C-alpha positions in Angstrom: -12.8 127.9 -95.0 -15.4 130.6 -94.5 -19.0 130.3 -95.7 -21.1 133.3 -96.8 -24.8 133.3 -96.5 -27.0 135.7 -98.5 -30.6 136.4 -97.3 -33.1 138.2 -99.4 -35.9 139.0 -96.9 -39.4 140.5 -97.5 -40.6 141.8 -94.2 -44.5 141.8 -93.7 -44.5 142.7 -90.0 -41.6 145.0 -88.9 -42.5 144.8 -85.2 -42.5 141.0 -85.1 -39.4 141.0 -87.3 -37.6 143.1 -84.6 -38.4 140.3 -82.1 -36.7 137.8 -84.4 -33.7 140.1 -84.7 -33.3 140.6 -81.0 -33.0 136.8 -80.7 -31.0 136.0 -83.8 -28.2 138.6 -83.1 -26.9 136.9 -80.0 -27.3 133.4 -81.6 -25.3 134.4 -84.6 -22.5 135.9 -82.3 -22.5 132.6 -80.4 -22.1 130.7 -83.6 -19.1 132.8 -84.7 -20.9 134.6 -87.4 -20.7 138.2 -88.3 -22.8 140.6 -90.4 -21.1 141.9 -93.5 -24.1 143.8 -94.8 -27.6 144.2 -93.4 -30.4 146.1 -95.2 -28.2 148.6 -96.9 -28.8 150.2 -100.3 -28.5 147.8 -103.1 -28.8 147.9 -106.9 -29.6 145.1 -109.4 -27.3 145.2 -112.4 -28.5 142.2 -114.3 -31.5 139.8 -114.4 -35.0 140.1 -113.0 -34.2 139.7 -109.4 -36.0 142.2 -107.1 -34.5 141.9 -103.7 -36.2 143.4 -100.7 -33.7 143.4 -97.8 -30.3 141.9 -98.3 -28.4 140.4 -95.4 -24.9 139.0 -95.9 -23.4 136.9 -93.2 -20.0 135.3 -92.8 -19.6 132.0 -90.8 -16.3 130.3 -89.9 -17.2 127.4 -92.2 -20.0 125.7 -94.1 -20.3 123.2 -91.2 -20.7 126.1 -88.7 -23.4 127.6 -90.9 -25.3 124.3 -91.3 -25.0 123.5 -87.6 -26.5 126.9 -86.8 -29.2 126.7 -89.4 -30.3 123.2 -88.5 -29.9 123.8 -84.7 -32.8 124.1 -82.3 -32.1 127.7 -81.5 -32.3 129.0 -85.0 -35.2 126.7 -86.0 -37.1 128.2 -83.1 -36.3 131.7 -84.3 -37.0 130.8 -87.9 -40.6 130.1 -86.9 -40.9 133.7 -85.7 -39.2 134.9 -88.9 -41.4 132.9 -91.2 -44.5 134.3 -89.4 -43.5 137.9 -90.2 -41.5 137.6 -93.4 -40.5 135.5 -96.3 -36.9 134.8 -97.3 -34.7 133.3 -99.9 -31.3 132.3 -98.9 -28.2 130.7 -100.3 -24.8 129.9 -98.9 -21.5 129.8 -100.7 -18.1 128.4 -99.6 -15.4 131.0 -99.4 -11.9 130.7 -101.0 -8.7 129.8 -99.5 -6.2 132.5 -100.4 -2.6 131.9 -99.4 0.5 134.0 -99.8 1.7 131.5 -102.4 -1.4 131.9 -104.5 -2.8 135.5 -103.7 -4.5 135.9 -107.1 -5.9 132.4 -107.3 -9.8 132.6 -107.2 -10.8 129.0 -107.6 -12.6 127.0 -104.9 -12.9 123.3 -104.4 -15.9 123.0 -106.6 -14.9 125.8 -109.0 -11.4 125.3 -110.5 -10.1 127.9 -112.9 -10.4 126.6 -116.5 -7.2 125.9 -118.2 -6.5 126.4 -122.0 -5.8 123.2 -123.9 
């Protein structure tokens, strides 16, 4: 089941951040991840969240994401990222949609409520 990772990044040093990006892109590709959104226009509809730069990634699984995040390659790159930016990030497990249940939108930890 896919995992999606949302980064909200505040870049303080664009030049150094580009160094991070040049290293992280091939590392993400090697981990089987792909960009779904990267720094595009965004709009807040509710709440007091003020995101800076949004990056949305898809990984093959939560395990693949955690292996990438905790691995030596990313942890080394993260030190570069932390020196030139600050980030908030969250991961969420994707859904399993089958032909038998195309409209079912519940996940393992989020079942659809039933009426009693």
